[in-house]
N, C-alpha and C positions, 0 to 999 in steps of 0.2 A: 561579433556574432549577435544577432537580435535576441531580445528576450523571449520572444515567442519561440525561437529555435530551441533555446535553453529549456523552457517549460515542457516543449514537445518531447525533448529528449528525456527529461526527468520523469514525465508521465509514461513514456514508453519503457523506461528503465523499472518503473514501479511495476508495471504489468509484467515484464520479462522476469524480474526477481520473484514475484509471487507465483508466476507459471512454472518456473524452476523448481521452486519449493514444493509446490504441489505435485509436480511429476516425480521429485525425488521421493517423496513419501509414497507414492503409489509404486514406483518402480525399484526403489531401493529401501524397502522398509526395515532392513537389517542395519543399514548404515545411516539413514537420515536422522534418526533420533539423537545421535551423538552430537550433532551441532546444534540441536535445539536447546540443549541445557539441562534437560531432566534425564536421569538415569533410566533406561528402559526396565521394565519389569523383569525381575530374575527369573520369574516362573509365570505361567499363564500365557494368554494370547492377547496382545495389544493390537493385532492387525486391524481390527475395526476402527480404532482410533486413527491409524495411519490413513486409512481409506477416507475417513471423515475430513481429516485435515487436508489430505491431497485434494479431494473434490472442492472443498471450501476454497482453497487457494486457486484452483484453475478458474472457479466461478468468479471470483474477485478479478483475477486477470482478464478474464474475458469481457467483464464490464468496462474495465479500463480501455482495453483495445476497441471495443464497440464505440464508446463515447469518443475516443480520440479519432476513429475512422470517420465517424458522423460529423466531426468537427464541432461537437457540443462541448466546448472547452470550459464554460462557466459550469455546467452541470458536472462535468468531469472534475472540476476543482471541489465542488461539494461532496462528491462521492469519494474522492481520494482523502479529503478531510475526515469523513465519516469512517473511512477504512483505517485510519490511523489507530482506531480503537483496538484492531486485531493485534498489532505487534505490542501494545500496551497491555492487553490481556494476557498475551503470550509472557511477557516479562513478570507479571503477576504469578501466573502458572509456574514459573521457573523458581522464583523466590519462596513460594508457598509449598513446592513439592520436591525439595531437596536440592535445587539447583543453586548455583552461587549468585550473589548480588552482581559480581563482576560480569558474569555471563549475561544476566538480565540487562545490564546496562550496555555492555559492549555490543550485544547482538541485537536485542529487542528495542530497547529504548532508542538506540542510535537510529534504528530503522524507522521507528515512529517519528523521530525528529526530521529525517529526510522526507518522509511522506507529508509531514505537516508543512514543511517548507515548500514542497511541490504544489501542495493544495493552495497555499497563500500566494504563491507566484501565478497559479492559474487563475485564481479568483481576483487578482489585482492586474493582470496583464493589460486589461482594457482601460484602466483608470490612470492613464498618463497625464491627464490635465488637458489634453489636445482635442478633446471631443467638442465638435462645434455645438455652439448653443442655438436653440430654436430662435427664429427670427418673430418678433411680434409685429404684426401689422394692424394698423388703426382700423376699426370697423367703421363702415360708412353710414 
C-alpha cells in the first residue's frame, strides 16, 4: 500500500472521528459526556456546552473533508497539525475538572498523537527525495 493511500485513510479517519464526536454530542447529549472523561453536572443545564462541542467538531471534520476532496494535501497537513490542539485542550480540561489522568492520556492524548502523526505524514508525503532538480541552462 502506498504512503499516499495511508495518509488519505488517516486524514479521512480524522474527519470521520471528529464528525462522529460532534454528532454524538448533538444527538446524544445524555450519553456522550460519559466517554469524554468529565463528570456531567449533577444539576443545571449543560446542553449549551454540548451544542458548542458538537458544532465545533462538525466544523473541524468539514474542513478536513473539504481539503481532502480538493486535493490540498499540504494545506490539509497544516490544518490537521493545528487541529491537534483540540484533543490536547480536551485532555487538559479532563485533568483540571475532575477527570482522571488515565482517561486524559488514553482518550485525548492518544487521539492527539494520531492526529500529529497524520499531519507529519501529510506534510512529508511529497519529500521522498525523488523530486527532479531544475536544469540550469547557460545563458547566451
